[in-house]
C-alpha positions as CSV (number, residue, x, y, z in Angstrom):
1,M,-18.8,96.3,120.0
2,E,-18.5,94.9,123.5
3,E,-18.9,91.3,122.0
4,V,-15.5,92.3,119.9
5,S,-13.5,93.1,122.5
6,E,-13.7,89.7,124.0
7,G,-13.9,87.9,120.6
8,N,-11.4,90.0,118.8
9,Q,-8.7,87.9,121.0
10,R,-9.5,84.7,118.9
11,T,-10.5,86.6,115.9
12,P,-7.6,87.3,113.1
13,I,-8.8,90.8,112.8
14,V,-7.5,91.5,116.2
15,A,-4.3,92.1,115.2
16,N,-5.4,95.8,114.4
17,S,-6.8,96.2,117.9
18,C,-5.2,93.8,120.1
19,P,-2.0,92.2,118.6
20,N,-2.5,88.3,118.8
21,P,1.0,86.3,119.4
22,G,0.6,85.0,115.7
23,E,-1.3,87.6,114.1
24,V,0.7,90.6,115.6
25,E,3.3,89.8,112.7
26,V,0.5,90.2,110.4
């Protein structure tokens, strides 16, 4: 799951783990 840590930043599903500047609203 380490791959998700680095990939979640650019993945829309990241809003669930790492809120993105654009996904955080979702």
